[in-house]
Backbone as JSON Lines, residues from 0, in Angstrom:
{"i":0,"aa":"M","n":[118.53,264.02,82.99],"ca":[118.24,264.04,81.56],"c":[119.24,263.18,80.82]}
{"i":1,"aa":"R","n":[118.73,262.49,79.81],"ca":[119.57,261.58,79.03],"c":[120.13,262.31,77.82]}
{"i":2,"aa":"Q","n":[121.38,262.07,77.53],"ca":[122.0,262.66,76.35],"c":[122.36,261.53,75.4]}
{"i":3,"aa":"D","n":[122.05,261.75,74.12],"ca":[122.43,260.78,73.11],"c":[123.92,260.88,72.83]}
{"i":4,"aa":"S","n":[124.49,259.8,72.4],"ca":[125.91,259.84,72.07],"c":[126.1,260.65,70.79]}
{"i":5,"aa":"P","n":[127.29,261.18,70.58],"ca":[127.54,262.01,69.39],"c":[127.34,261.25,68.08]}
{"i":6,"aa":"G","n":[127.55,259.95,68.07],"ca":[127.38,259.17,66.85],"c":[125.94,259.12,66.4]}
{"i":7,"aa":"V","n":[125.0,259.08,67.34],"ca":[123.58,259.01,66.99],"c":[123.14,260.32,66.37]}
{"i":8,"aa":"A","n":[123.57,261.42,66.92],"ca":[123.19,262.73,66.38],"c":[123.73,262.92,64.97]}
{"i":9,"aa":"S","n":[124.96,262.49,64.71],"ca":[125.51,262.67,63.37],"c":[124.81,261.75,62.37]}
{"i":10,"aa":"L","n":[124.39,260.54,62.8],"ca":[123.67,259.63,61.92],"c":[122.31,260.21,61.55]}
{"i":11,"aa":"V","n":[121.6,260.76,62.52],"ca":[120.3,261.36,62.26],"c":[120.45,262.53,61.3]}
{"i":12,"aa":"F","n":[121.44,263.37,61.5],"ca":[121.68,264.51,60.62],"c":[122.01,264.04,59.21]}
{"i":13,"aa":"R","n":[122.8,262.99,59.08],"ca":[123.2,262.49,57.76],"c":[121.98,261.92,57.03]}
{"i":14,"aa":"L","n":[121.1,261.22,57.74],"ca":[119.91,260.65,57.12],"c":[118.92,261.75,56.73]}
{"i":15,"aa":"Q","n":[118.82,262.79,57.54],"ca":[117.9,263.87,57.2],"c":[118.45,264.72,56.07]}
{"i":16,"aa":"G","n":[119.75,264.87,56.01],"ca":[120.35,265.71,54.99],"c":[120.44,265.02,53.65]}
{"i":17,"aa":"G","n":[120.6,263.72,53.62],"ca":[120.73,262.98,52.37],"c":[119.43,262.33,51.95]}
{"i":18,"aa":"N","n":[119.52,261.51,50.96],"ca":[118.35,260.8,50.48],"c":[118.15,259.55,51.34]}
{"i":19,"aa":"I","n":[117.1,259.55,52.16],"ca":[116.87,258.47,53.11],"c":[116.62,257.15,52.4]}
{"i":20,"aa":"M","n":[115.83,257.21,51.32],"ca":[115.52,255.97,50.59],"c":[116.79,255.37,49.98]}
{"i":21,"aa":"Q","n":[117.64,256.22,49.5],"ca":[118.9,255.75,48.92],"c":[119.81,255.17,50.01]}
{"i":22,"aa":"E","n":[119.82,255.8,51.15],"ca":[120.64,255.34,52.26],"c":[120.18,253.97,52.75]}
{"i":23,"aa":"L","n":[118.86,253.76,52.79],"ca":[118.32,252.5,53.27],"c":[118.17,251.46,52.16]}
{"i":24,"aa":"Q","n":[118.52,251.83,50.95],"ca":[118.45,250.97,49.77],"c":[117.03,250.45,49.55]}
{"i":25,"aa":"I","n":[116.06,251.38,49.56],"ca":[114.66,251.07,49.32],"c":[114.26,251.69,47.99]}
{"i":26,"aa":"E","n":[113.61,250.9,47.12],"ca":[113.17,251.46,45.85],"c":[111.84,252.18,46.04]}
{"i":27,"aa":"P","n":[111.58,253.22,45.26],"ca":[110.31,253.95,45.4],"c":[109.12,253.04,45.15]}
{"i":28,"aa":"I","n":[108.01,253.32,45.84],"ca":[106.84,252.45,45.8],"c":[106.25,252.37,44.39]}
{"i":29,"aa":"M","n":[106.22,253.45,43.65],"ca":[105.67,253.42,42.3],"c":[106.52,252.55,41.38]}
{"i":30,"aa":"Q","n":[107.82,252.59,41.56],"ca":[108.71,251.74,40.77],"c":[108.49,250.27,41.14]}
{"i":31,"aa":"F","n":[108.31,249.99,42.41],"ca":[108.06,248.62,42.87],"c":[106.75,248.09,42.3]}
{"i":32,"aa":"I","n":[105.69,248.9,42.35],"ca":[104.38,248.48,41.84],"c":[104.44,248.25,40.34]}
{"i":33,"aa":"S","n":[105.08,249.15,39.62],"ca":[105.2,249.01,38.16],"c":[105.94,247.73,37.8]}
{"i":34,"aa":"K","n":[107.03,247.44,38.51],"ca":[107.8,246.23,38.25],"c":[106.96,244.99,38.55]}
{"i":35,"aa":"Y","n":[106.2,245.02,39.64],"ca":[105.35,243.9,40.02],"c":[104.26,243.66,38.98]}
{"i":36,"aa":"Q","n":[103.65,244.75,38.48],"ca":[102.61,244.62,37.47],"c":[103.17,244.03,36.17]}
{"i":37,"aa":"L","n":[104.35,244.44,35.78],"ca":[104.97,243.88,34.57],"c":[105.27,242.4,34.75]}
{"i":38,"aa":"Q","n":[105.72,242.01,35.92],"ca":[105.97,240.59,36.19],"c":[104.67,239.79,36.14]}
{"i":39,"aa":"W","n":[103.59,240.35,36.66],"ca":[102.31,239.66,36.63],"c":[101.79,239.54,35.19]}
{"i":40,"aa":"K","n":[101.97,240.61,34.39],"ca":[101.54,240.56,32.99],"c":[102.32,239.49,32.24]}
{"i":41,"aa":"D","n":[103.61,239.41,32.45],"ca":[104.42,238.37,31.81],"c":[103.95,236.98,32.25]}
{"i":42,"aa":"H","n":[103.61,236.84,33.52],"ca":[103.11,235.57,34.04],"c":[101.79,235.2,33.35]}
{"i":43,"aa":"L","n":[100.9,236.18,33.18],"ca":[99.63,235.93,32.51],"c":[99.84,235.51,31.06]}
{"i":44,"aa":"E","n":[100.77,236.16,30.38],"ca":[101.02,235.84,28.98],"c":[101.56,234.43,28.8]}
{"i":45,"aa":"R","n":[102.24,233.89,29.78],"ca":[102.77,232.53,29.7],"c":[101.7,231.47,30.01]}
{"i":46,"aa":"M","n":[100.57,231.88,30.58],"ca":[99.52,230.94,30.95],"c":[98.83,230.38,29.72]}
{"i":47,"aa":"D","n":[98.18,229.21,29.9],"ca":[97.34,228.64,28.85],"c":[96.11,229.52,28.66]}
{"i":48,"aa":"R","n":[95.51,229.41,27.48],"ca":[94.32,230.2,27.17],"c":[93.14,229.88,28.07]}
{"i":49,"aa":"C","n":[93.04,228.65,28.51],"ca":[91.87,228.23,29.29],"c":[91.93,228.66,30.75]}
{"i":50,"aa":"R","n":[93.03,229.22,31.2],"ca":[93.14,229.64,32.6],"c":[92.28,230.87,32.85]}
{"i":51,"aa":"I","n":[91.6,230.89,33.97],"ca":[90.66,231.97,34.28],"c":[91.34,233.34,34.4]}
{"i":52,"aa":"P","n":[92.48,233.49,35.08],"ca":[93.09,234.83,35.17],"c":[93.42,235.42,33.81]}
{"i":53,"aa":"K","n":[93.9,234.6,32.88],"ca":[94.23,235.1,31.55],"c":[92.97,235.49,30.8]}
{"i":54,"aa":"A","n":[91.92,234.67,30.91],"ca":[90.66,234.98,30.25],"c":[90.07,236.28,30.79]}
{"i":55,"aa":"L","n":[90.14,236.49,32.09],"ca":[89.61,237.72,32.69],"c":[90.43,238.94,32.3]}
{"i":56,"aa":"F","n":[91.73,238.77,32.14],"ca":[92.59,239.89,31.76],"c":[92.25,240.39,30.35]}
{"i":57,"aa":"H","n":[91.92,239.47,29.45],"ca":[91.63,239.84,28.06],"c":[90.13,240.02,27.79]}
{"i":58,"aa":"Y","n":[89.29,239.92,28.81],"ca":[87.85,240.04,28.64],"c":[87.45,241.5,28.47]}
{"i":59,"aa":"H","n":[86.58,241.75,27.51],"ca":[86.02,243.09,27.3],"c":[84.5,242.96,27.31]}
{"i":60,"aa":"P","n":[83.81,243.52,28.29],"ca":[82.36,243.37,28.37],"c":[81.67,244.11,27.22]}
{"i":61,"aa":"H","n":[80.5,243.61,26.84],"ca":[79.7,244.23,25.79],"c":[78.46,244.83,26.42]}
{"i":62,"aa":"G","n":[77.88,245.82,25.76],"ca":[76.66,246.42,26.27],"c":[76.91,247.84,26.76]}
{"i":63,"aa":"K","n":[75.9,248.39,27.39],"ca":[75.98,249.77,27.87],"c":[76.74,249.83,29.19]}
{"i":64,"aa":"S","n":[77.42,250.93,29.37],"ca":[78.1,251.15,30.65],"c":[77.2,251.99,31.55]}
{"i":65,"aa":"S","n":[77.52,252.01,32.82],"ca":[76.71,252.77,33.77],"c":[76.97,254.26,33.63]}
{"i":66,"aa":"L","n":[76.04,255.05,34.14],"ca":[76.18,256.5,34.09],"c":[77.24,256.98,35.07]}
{"i":67,"aa":"G","n":[77.78,258.13,34.8],"ca":[78.75,258.73,35.71],"c":[80.18,258.53,35.25]}
{"i":68,"aa":"R","n":[81.07,258.97,36.08],"ca":[82.49,258.87,35.79],"c":[82.93,257.41,35.8]}
{"i":69,"aa":"P","n":[83.71,257.0,34.79],"ca":[84.15,255.6,34.77],"c":[85.12,255.3,35.92]}
{"i":70,"aa":"K","n":[85.08,254.08,36.41],"ca":[85.98,253.66,37.48],"c":[87.38,253.46,36.92]}
{"i":71,"aa":"K","n":[88.38,253.78,37.7],"ca":[89.76,253.58,37.28],"c":[90.1,252.09,37.4]}
{"i":72,"aa":"R","n":[90.7,251.57,36.35],"ca":[91.02,250.15,36.32],"c":[92.52,249.95,36.49]}
{"i":73,"aa":"W","n":[92.85,248.76,36.95],"ca":[94.25,248.4,37.17],"c":[95.03,248.41,35.85]}
{"i":74,"aa":"T","n":[94.37,248.05,34.74],"ca":[95.07,247.96,33.45],"c":[95.23,249.3,32.76]}
{"i":75,"aa":"E","n":[94.75,250.38,33.33],"ca":[94.9,251.68,32.69],"c":[96.3,252.25,32.86]}
{"i":76,"aa":"N","n":[97.13,251.61,33.64],"ca":[98.52,252.05,33.74],"c":[99.21,251.8,32.43]}
{"i":77,"aa":"S","n":[100.14,252.65,32.07],"ca":[100.81,252.52,30.77],"c":[101.64,251.24,30.68]}
{"i":78,"aa":"S","n":[102.07,250.69,31.79],"ca":[102.93,249.5,31.76],"c":[102.15,248.22,31.48]}
{"i":79,"aa":"L","n":[100.81,248.25,31.55],"ca":[100.04,247.02,31.41],"c":[99.23,246.94,30.12]}
{"i":80,"aa":"R","n":[99.3,247.92,29.28],"ca":[98.48,247.88,28.07],"c":[98.91,246.74,27.18]}
{"i":81,"aa":"P","n":[97.93,245.91,26.76],"ca":[98.28,244.76,25.91],"c":[98.69,245.15,24.51]}
């Protein structure tokens, strides 16, 4: 049978006992996504009016909507409201 060295066991215990994300210096996924969305919004705002991504971001369709529960949109996050 193989035995791990004492250093490995103490490292595993330290990672389990503490905040693993903080130990590995990883930011939470929701914070990462929010930051990325804000960067993309800033990028869109710097674009010319004639660019397709900017036109699509500010487009609001007219007419009737379909029946049922509305689909969740990417812009419904509080960080992206124009």
